[in-house]
N, C-alpha and C positions, 0 to 999 in steps of 0.2 A: 150825693156829693155835697159837701158843705159849701155854703156861700163863700165866694172868694172875697178878699179884702179890696182887690183892685180889678176893675174891668178895663180892658184895652179894646177899643173899636178901631178896626182898620178897614176903611171903605172909602173909595174915591168919590162916592156920592154923599155929599154933606147932608142931604135930606135924610138919607138912611141912618147916618150916625145920629142925627137929632132925634129921630123916632126911637132908635134903640136906647139912647141916653135917657129919654123921657120915661120909657118903660122901666128901665133899671132904677132910676131915681124914685119912681112911684112905688115900686115894690121894696126897694132898699134905700131909703132916704139918706142913710149915712155912708153909702158906698162911694168909694173913690173911683173916678172915671177919667181915663185919658183917651181922647178920640183923635184920629188922624185921617186925613184924606190922602196923605202921602205915605205909601208903604216904607219908603226910605227914611222918612222922619220917624216913623214908628220903630223901625229897627234901630235907629240911632238912640231913641229914647230907651229902648230895652237894653241896649248895649251900655249906654252911659249912666243911666239912672237905676234901672231895675236890677241889673246883675250885681250891684254892690250890696243891695239889701233885698233879696228876693222874698216875696210874700205870696201867699196863695192868690193866683191871678187867673182870670178867665179872659181869653182873647177871642173876639168874634172877628173873623177874617173873611173878607170877600174874595171871590176867585178872580173875577174879571176886572182888572184895573189897568190903565194904560202905562203907568210908570214901571210897574213890576206886578206880575200876577200873584195870586195867593199861593200857588205852588212854589214859585221862586222865593217868596217870603218864608215858606215852610223849610226850604233848603237852608236858608240862613239860620232859622231857629234851631234846626237840627244840629248846627255846629256849636250851640251853647253847651256849657258844662252841665253835667248831670244834676248837681244840686239845684241849678237854676231851672232846668227842664222839668224837674220833679215838682216844681211849684206851679207849673203852667197847665191849664186845661184849655185846649184850643178847639174852637168850634168853627166850622165853615158856615158862614152865613151868606147865602147867595141866592140870586134869582135865576141861576142857571137851570135850564130844563134838560140839559144834556145828561142822560143816564150814566155816561162814562165819568162825569165829574162826581156824581154821588158815589159810584162804585169805588173810584180812586180815593175819595175821602174816607170811605168805610175801611179801606185797606191800609191807609196811612197810619203808621204807629203813633204819631203825635196828635192825631185828630180824635177827639172824644165823640163828636157827632156832626152830622150834616143837617143844617137847619135852613128851611126856605124862608126868604124874606117875606114880610117884615118880621122882626123879632116881636114877640108878644109877651104880656104878663104871664099867660098860661105856660108858655114854653119856658120862661125864666123860672117860674115856680116849679115846674116839673124837673128842671135841671138841678136846682139848688135847694130843694125842700130838705130840711134838716130833720 
């Protein structure tokens, strides 16, 4: 898969977003990154900003969040129009050790892969090596 132009991080743990952001910037210094600790704010951003000018985008989405979990976010993303969804590559980035979460992610049509936290340069390189 080619490297996306935009990375969206959705995780209620600010520390996790900072780690992911640092690895993305280290590997792709020119990458645009939008990070959110609020899934609702992320969805508003995608709805208001992204849908008018969709570009190749990777979303790293946590599963367990208090405001709205990753599965609920996916339900909202599923409602997007096809041209927008076609630009998205969604990855579950979670510390969940529940095998059901991994299986559910593997079976979900919008999810590209399930990645265990923390995100690393090696994982990013394997996902987006051109």
